[in-house]
C-alpha positions as CSV (number, residue, x, y, z in Angstrom):
1,M,-147.0,102.0,78.4
2,C,-149.8,102.9,75.2
3,L,-148.6,105.3,72.7
4,P,-150.6,108.3,72.7
5,G,-153.9,108.0,70.5
6,I,-153.6,104.3,70.6
7,H,-156.7,102.4,72.6
8,Q,-155.7,100.5,75.6
9,T,-157.3,97.0,74.3
10,A,-155.6,97.7,71.1
11,C,-152.2,98.4,72.6
12,Q,-152.3,95.2,74.5
13,I,-153.1,93.2,71.0
14,I,-150.3,94.6,69.8
15,T,-147.8,93.8,72.6
16,I,-149.0,90.2,72.7
17,F,-148.2,89.7,69.0
18,I,-145.0,91.3,68.9
19,F,-144.1,88.8,72.1
20,C,-145.5,85.7,70.2
21,F,-143.4,87.0,67.2
22,C,-140.2,87.0,68.5
23,K,-140.4,83.9,70.6
24,S,-141.6,81.9,67.6
25,Y,-138.4,83.4,65.6
26,G,-135.9,83.4,67.9
27,Q,-135.4,87.2,68.2
28,S,-135.7,86.5,72.1
29,P,-132.4,88.1,73.9
30,T,-132.8,84.5,75.3
31,A,-132.9,82.3,72.1
32,T,-131.3,78.9,72.4
33,P,-127.9,78.6,70.5
34,V,-128.1,76.3,67.2
35,K,-126.5,73.2,68.9
36,D,-123.0,71.7,67.8
37,S,-123.0,69.0,65.4
38,N,-119.5,68.1,66.7
39,L,-118.5,65.2,68.7
40,H,-117.0,66.3,72.3
41,L,-115.5,63.2,73.4
42,A,-111.7,63.5,74.5
43,D,-108.9,61.0,75.0
44,P,-111.0,58.9,72.9
45,T,-111.1,55.3,71.4
46,I,-112.5,53.3,68.5
47,F,-113.3,49.7,69.1
48,P,-113.5,47.8,65.4
49,F,-116.4,44.6,66.1
50,K,-118.1,42.9,63.6
51,G,-118.2,45.5,61.3
52,M,-119.2,48.3,63.7
53,Y,-116.8,50.9,64.7
54,Y,-118.0,52.2,68.9
55,L,-116.4,55.2,70.0
56,Y,-115.7,56.1,73.3
57,G,-113.8,58.9,75.5
58,T,-113.8,61.3,78.1
59,V,-117.4,63.0,78.3
60,E,-116.4,66.9,77.9
61,G,-118.4,68.8,80.1
62,N,-119.8,65.8,82.2
63,A,-117.4,63.5,82.9
64,G,-118.5,62.8,86.4
65,N,-121.1,59.9,85.2
66,G,-119.4,57.3,83.0
67,F,-118.9,57.2,79.5
68,L,-121.0,57.2,76.5
69,V,-121.0,55.1,73.1
70,Y,-121.6,56.4,69.4
71,Y,-121.5,54.3,66.8
72,S,-121.3,53.7,63.2
73,S,-120.6,51.5,60.2
74,D,-119.0,54.4,58.0
75,L,-116.9,56.9,60.1
76,K,-118.7,59.7,59.3
77,S,-122.6,59.1,60.6
78,W,-122.4,58.4,64.7
79,K,-125.4,57.7,66.7
80,L,-125.5,57.6,70.3
81,S,-126.0,54.3,71.8
82,G,-130.0,53.6,72.9
83,Q,-129.7,52.0,75.7
84,D,-129.0,53.6,79.5
85,S,-129.4,56.8,77.7
86,G,-126.2,56.3,75.6
87,Y,-124.2,55.4,78.5
88,A,-121.4,52.1,78.0
89,L,-120.5,52.3,81.9
90,K,-122.5,54.4,84.4
91,R,-121.8,55.9,87.6
92,G,-122.9,53.3,90.1
93,A,-122.2,49.6,87.6
94,A,-118.1,49.8,88.0
95,Y,-115.7,51.4,90.6
96,G,-115.2,55.5,90.5
97,T,-117.7,58.5,91.8
98,K,-116.1,60.9,89.7
99,G,-113.3,61.9,87.3
100,F,-114.2,59.2,84.5
101,W,-111.4,59.4,82.1
102,A,-109.9,57.9,78.9
103,P,-111.5,54.5,78.4
104,Q,-110.3,51.6,76.0
105,V,-112.1,49.0,75.1
106,F,-110.8,45.1,74.0
107,L,-111.8,41.3,73.7
108,Y,-110.2,39.1,75.8
109,H,-111.6,35.4,76.0
110,K,-115.1,36.1,74.1
111,K,-115.8,38.7,76.8
112,F,-115.8,42.5,76.5
113,Y,-113.5,44.8,78.5
114,M,-112.9,48.6,79.5
115,A,-110.1,49.4,81.1
116,Y,-110.8,53.6,82.7
117,V,-109.8,56.3,84.6
118,A,-111.9,57.2,87.6
119,N,-110.9,59.0,91.0
120,E,-107.4,59.1,89.4
121,N,-107.2,55.2,90.0
122,I,-107.4,52.6,87.2
123,A,-109.9,49.8,86.7
124,I,-111.0,47.4,84.5
125,A,-114.9,46.3,84.3
126,E,-116.6,43.5,81.8
127,S,-119.5,43.6,79.4
128,D,-120.9,40.9,77.2
129,S,-121.4,43.5,74.7
130,P,-119.3,46.8,73.5
131,L,-122.1,48.9,73.8
132,G,-122.1,48.0,77.2
133,P,-123.2,48.2,80.1
134,F,-119.4,47.7,81.6
135,R,-119.9,46.3,85.4
136,Q,-117.9,45.5,87.7
137,T,-118.6,42.3,90.5
138,V,-116.3,44.0,93.2
139,R,-116.1,47.7,92.4
140,Q,-112.6,48.4,92.9
141,P,-109.6,49.5,91.2
142,L,-106.1,48.2,90.2
143,A,-104.1,48.6,93.6
144,A,-101.4,51.0,93.1
145,P,-99.0,53.0,95.6
146,I,-99.8,56.2,93.9
147,K,-102.2,57.4,91.7
148,Q,-102.0,56.7,88.1
149,I,-104.2,57.1,84.6
150,D,-104.5,56.4,80.8
151,P,-104.7,52.8,80.8
152,F,-104.3,51.0,77.4
153,V,-103.8,47.0,77.6
154,F,-101.8,45.5,74.8
155,I,-102.2,41.8,74.2
156,D,-99.3,39.8,72.3
157,D,-99.4,37.3,70.2
158,D,-97.9,34.7,73.4
159,G,-101.1,35.8,74.9
160,K,-99.2,38.1,77.5
161,K,-101.0,41.0,78.3
162,Y,-99.5,44.5,79.1
163,L,-101.0,47.5,81.1
164,Y,-99.3,50.7,80.1
165,H,-100.7,53.8,82.2
166,V,-99.4,56.9,83.6
167,R,-97.8,57.0,86.6
168,L,-98.0,60.5,88.5
169,I,-94.1,60.9,90.1
170,N,-92.9,64.4,90.0
171,G,-94.6,64.6,86.2
172,N,-96.7,62.3,84.2
173,K,-94.5,59.3,83.2
174,I,-95.3,56.3,81.0
175,F,-95.2,53.0,82.8
176,V,-95.8,49.4,82.1
177,A,-96.3,46.0,83.3
178,E,-97.7,42.3,82.9
179,L,-101.2,41.9,83.9
180,N,-101.9,38.5,85.8
181,D,-105.2,36.5,83.9
182,D,-107.1,38.0,86.0
183,L,-106.9,41.5,84.8
184,L,-107.5,43.1,88.4
185,S,-103.3,43.2,89.1
186,I,-100.6,43.8,88.2
187,K,-96.9,41.7,87.8
188,Q,-94.8,44.1,90.7
189,E,-91.6,42.4,88.7
190,T,-92.6,43.9,85.6
191,L,-93.3,46.8,86.5
192,R,-91.1,49.7,84.0
193,E,-90.9,53.4,83.4
194,C,-91.1,53.7,79.4
195,I,-91.5,57.6,78.8
196,E,-91.0,60.5,80.7
197,A,-91.3,63.9,78.8
198,T,-87.5,65.2,78.5
199,M,-87.3,67.0,74.8
200,A,-87.4,70.3,74.2
201,W,-91.1,69.5,72.3
202,E,-92.6,67.7,75.1
203,N,-92.7,70.6,77.3
204,T,-92.8,73.6,75.2
205,N,-94.1,75.7,78.3
206,K,-90.6,74.4,80.5
207,A,-93.6,73.4,83.0
208,S,-92.2,72.1,86.5
209,W,-94.7,69.0,86.1
210,P,-93.5,67.8,82.6
211,V,-96.4,65.3,80.7
212,A,-96.1,62.7,79.0
213,E,-99.2,60.4,78.6
214,G,-102.0,59.2,76.2
215,P,-100.0,55.6,75.5
216,S,-101.1,53.2,72.8
217,V,-99.2,50.6,71.4
218,L,-99.3,48.8,67.8
219,K,-96.8,45.9,66.8
220,H,-95.5,45.8,63.5
221,K,-93.3,43.6,62.2
222,G,-92.2,42.5,65.1
223,L,-91.1,46.2,66.7
224,Y,-93.2,47.2,69.3
225,Y,-94.6,51.1,68.9
226,L,-95.4,52.8,71.8
227,F,-97.2,56.3,70.8
228,Y,-97.7,59.1,73.4
229,T,-98.9,62.8,73.8
230,A,-96.6,65.4,75.5
231,N,-97.6,68.5,77.3
232,D,-100.2,69.7,79.3
233,F,-103.3,69.1,77.9
234,R,-104.5,72.9,77.5
235,N,-101.1,73.8,75.5
236,P,-101.8,74.2,72.1
237,D,-98.5,72.4,71.6
238,Y,-100.1,69.4,72.8
239,A,-98.9,66.6,70.1
240,V,-97.9,62.8,69.6
241,G,-94.7,60.9,69.6
242,Y,-93.9,57.6,69.6
243,A,-90.8,55.5,70.7
244,T,-89.9,51.7,69.4
245,S,-88.7,48.8,71.1
246,N,-87.8,45.4,70.6
247,S,-89.8,44.1,73.7
248,P,-93.0,45.4,74.7
249,L,-91.0,46.1,78.3
250,G,-88.8,48.3,76.6
251,P,-86.4,49.9,76.7
252,W,-87.8,52.0,74.0
253,E,-85.9,54.8,72.0
254,K,-87.7,58.0,71.1
255,Y,-88.2,58.7,67.0
256,E,-85.5,61.6,65.9
257,G,-88.4,63.0,64.2
258,N,-91.0,63.6,66.8
259,P,-93.8,64.6,67.2
260,I,-95.9,63.3,64.1
261,I,-99.1,65.4,64.9
262,T,-99.1,68.7,65.6
263,K,-101.1,71.8,65.9
264,S,-99.1,73.3,62.6
265,L,-99.4,70.1,60.6
266,V,-103.2,69.3,60.9
267,G,-104.4,72.8,61.8
268,E,-106.1,72.6,65.5
269,N,-104.6,73.1,68.4
270,G,-104.1,70.6,71.2
271,T,-103.9,67.4,69.3
272,G,-103.4,63.9,70.9
273,H,-104.3,61.3,73.6
274,G,-105.6,59.1,71.2
275,D,-105.5,55.2,69.8
276,F,-105.2,53.1,66.7
277,F,-108.0,51.7,64.6
278,K,-108.1,49.6,61.6
279,Y,-110.7,50.7,58.9
280,K,-110.5,48.9,55.5
281,K,-107.2,47.3,56.3
282,E,-105.8,50.8,56.8
283,Y,-104.9,52.6,60.2
284,F,-106.4,55.2,61.8
285,Y,-105.7,57.2,64.3
286,V,-108.8,58.7,66.7
287,F,-107.5,61.9,69.4
288,H,-108.9,65.2,70.6
289,T,-108.0,68.4,69.5
290,H,-109.2,71.8,70.7
291,N,-112.2,73.3,70.7
292,S,-110.7,76.4,68.6
293,R,-107.8,78.5,68.4
294,E,-109.0,80.6,71.4
295,K,-110.9,78.3,73.8
296,V,-109.9,74.7,75.0
297,A,-113.4,73.1,75.5
298,P,-115.5,71.3,74.6
299,R,-112.7,69.4,73.0
300,K,-113.3,67.9,69.8
301,T,-112.8,64.0,68.5
302,A,-111.2,63.5,65.2
303,I,-109.4,61.0,63.3
304,V,-106.4,60.7,60.6
305,K,-105.2,58.3,58.5
306,T,-102.0,56.9,59.5
307,K,-99.2,54.6,57.4
308,F,-95.9,53.0,57.6
309,Y,-92.7,53.5,55.1
310,K,-89.8,52.2,54.7
311,S,-86.5,54.5,56.2
312,Q,-83.2,54.1,55.5
313,N,-82.3,51.9,58.4
314,S,-84.8,48.9,59.2
315,V,-87.0,51.0,61.1
316,E,-90.3,51.5,59.7
317,R,-91.7,54.5,60.3
318,L,-95.1,55.6,60.8
319,L,-96.8,58.9,59.3
320,I,-99.9,60.8,59.1
321,S,-102.1,61.7,56.3
322,P,-102.7,65.6,57.4
323,E,-105.2,66.1,54.6
324,S,-107.3,62.8,55.6
325,L,-108.2,64.7,58.9
326,S,-111.9,64.9,59.8
327,I,-113.9,66.0,62.9
328,L,-116.5,63.5,63.5
329,K,-119.8,64.3,63.5
330,K,-123.1,63.6,65.7
């Protein structure tokens, strides 16, 4: 409706001008919000190769299509791969129709392999490049009688390959088994339970389904360090600890100073489920955090510097440098 005393044509011109002005300058109630520059990959891993660092993870808000891959030479500026819409592994090229979670990439016999979760099963796909595409000739998971998630393949100095993973048995529990050379199955007789959430810090909500997940393994001076995350991922107390053993099959002794990455230490809720990589001869840990103090998703991807320290006994401790925390950016 025009105001009294204003000609109808003039009123239409004024109305059009106001509409265009609002649309151009973002004053419309439906204006597009500013894009978030943070990277939102949960359960992340970074694979270094020939001076480049490749980042993969569970795609927050869209875990049904596969795994995106970002790359960087300095850990500061990350670019999405320019091939296949940024996907290193895309649904249809390998096993799985939903729930693509927790990838890990490793090099074996001059081929790149991705161990990952889909449909709450573990599968391994291969590629000629860390950018992908990762594929399976026969699209199938590793055979298992129960649901299993969170794979981590560790290749020891003697060439033996071990699959650390989580089995869903009255809680999330970490297991290990030696992999056969074809990477398609495990040696059943080597299957062992490694970690169960039994400590107070590992189940702060006293949940009936305790959670220990996200395993990754380092070997340092002949000792095996198994890192894991405890509590439900939605719990702000989601945190990282580790255990040590003289054998990749265990038994494992939990570090008495656990947890080593927590919300109080780094200032972010929901810290955990990550992997180690080396940058300029130093170990870093990549992991995810909650989006903010108020909400869980979309989770953010972060890295922190770590270092081994001598302790009073013969076992060296691994500690993090909280001041080195960095939230990764696109």
